[in-house]
C-alpha positions as CSV (number, residue, x, y, z in Angstrom):
1,M,21.2,169.7,71.6
2,A,19.7,167.4,69.0
3,A,17.7,165.8,71.9
4,V,16.4,169.3,72.9
5,G,15.3,169.8,69.3
6,L,13.6,166.3,69.1
7,V,11.7,166.9,72.4
8,A,10.5,170.3,71.1
9,L,9.3,168.9,67.7
10,W,7.8,165.7,69.1
11,R,4.2,165.3,68.1
12,T,4.1,168.5,66.1
13,V,0.9,168.7,63.9
14,P,1.2,168.8,61.0
15,A,4.3,166.7,60.7
16,T,5.6,168.7,57.7
17,R,6.2,171.7,60.0
18,A,8.4,169.4,62.2
19,L,10.2,168.1,59.2
20,W,11.0,171.6,57.9
21,A,12.2,172.6,61.5
22,A,14.3,169.5,61.8
23,A,15.9,170.2,58.4
24,V,17.5,173.4,59.7
25,P,19.8,171.8,62.3
26,G,20.3,168.9,59.8
27,V,21.8,171.3,57.3
28,W,24.2,172.7,59.9
29,G,25.2,169.2,61.0
30,A,25.8,168.1,57.5
31,L,27.9,171.2,56.8
32,E,30.0,170.5,59.9
33,L,30.6,167.0,58.8
34,L,31.5,168.0,55.2
35,T,33.8,170.8,56.2
36,G,35.2,169.5,59.5
37,D,34.7,172.9,61.1
38,P,33.4,172.4,64.7
39,R,32.3,176.1,64.8
40,L,29.3,175.2,62.7
41,L,27.9,173.3,65.7
42,F,26.9,176.6,67.3
43,P,24.3,177.3,64.6
44,F,23.3,173.6,64.9
45,A,22.8,174.0,68.6
46,M,20.9,177.3,68.3
47,A,18.6,175.8,65.7
48,C,17.7,173.1,68.1
49,G,17.3,175.7,70.8
50,G,15.1,177.8,68.5
51,A,12.7,174.8,68.2
52,A,12.6,174.7,72.0
53,V,11.8,178.3,72.1
54,W,9.0,177.8,69.6
55,R,7.5,174.9,71.6
56,F,8.0,176.0,75.2
57,G,8.4,179.8,74.9
58,P,10.7,181.6,77.2
59,K,10.6,178.6,79.5
60,G,12.4,176.7,76.7
61,A,15.0,179.3,76.0
62,L,16.7,179.2,79.5
63,P,17.1,175.4,79.6
64,A,18.3,175.2,76.0
65,G,20.9,177.9,76.5
66,A,22.0,176.4,79.8
67,I,22.4,172.9,78.4
68,F,24.4,174.3,75.4
69,L,26.7,176.2,77.7
70,L,27.2,173.4,80.2
71,M,28.1,171.0,77.3
72,R,30.6,173.6,76.0
73,A,32.1,174.0,79.5
74,A,32.3,170.2,79.8
75,A,34.1,170.0,76.5
76,G,36.8,172.4,77.9
77,A,36.0,175.7,76.2
78,P,38.0,178.5,77.7
79,L,36.2,181.3,79.7
80,P,36.5,184.0,77.1
81,I,34.8,181.7,74.5
82,L,32.1,180.7,77.0
83,I,31.4,184.5,77.7
84,T,31.1,185.1,73.9
85,E,28.9,182.1,73.4
86,T,26.6,183.1,76.2
87,L,26.0,186.4,74.4
88,G,25.5,184.7,71.1
89,A,23.2,182.1,72.6
90,A,21.1,184.8,74.3
91,L,20.8,186.7,71.0
92,S,20.0,183.6,69.0
93,L,17.3,182.4,71.3
94,A,15.8,185.9,71.6
95,A,15.6,185.9,67.7
96,A,13.9,182.6,67.8
97,G,11.5,184.0,70.4
98,V,10.6,186.9,68.0
99,M,9.9,184.4,65.2
100,R,7.9,182.1,67.6
101,R,4.5,182.8,66.2
102,S,5.6,182.1,62.7
103,G,6.1,178.3,63.5
104,P,8.9,175.9,64.3
105,A,10.9,176.2,61.1
106,P,11.2,180.1,61.1
107,A,12.1,180.0,64.8
108,A,14.8,177.4,64.3
109,L,16.1,179.3,61.2
110,A,16.2,182.6,63.2
111,G,18.1,181.1,66.0
112,S,20.6,179.4,63.6
113,L,21.2,182.4,61.4
114,T,21.6,184.7,64.4
115,A,24.2,182.2,65.7
116,L,26.0,182.2,62.4
117,V,26.2,186.1,62.5
118,A,27.4,186.0,66.1
119,L,30.0,183.4,65.0
120,L,31.3,185.6,62.3
121,L,31.6,188.7,64.5
């Protein structure tokens, strides 16, 4: 998912917008490393997906969600968890789409915070 985020933020002008947007998944990745809680990778992935939604619109949401779910299935996630993550990913990427016009950082933040809320439910 980091590659999805990097592709979305590649050549963003001004570069400070890309740095702020890259900081959002960076925070989730750092928190996951510090706590050792792999569930925090879901907000990380949705922050990267939110950047893809910002760059590519709805055309970016579908591949970002599909890549995430395929990676989770390949990692051996059981079917009930995949169903729940499908709903969470759809809501997160939809929230990023709502914030799309605000810029890359708000779109990434909306995707990640919605993922956090979905994770807590």
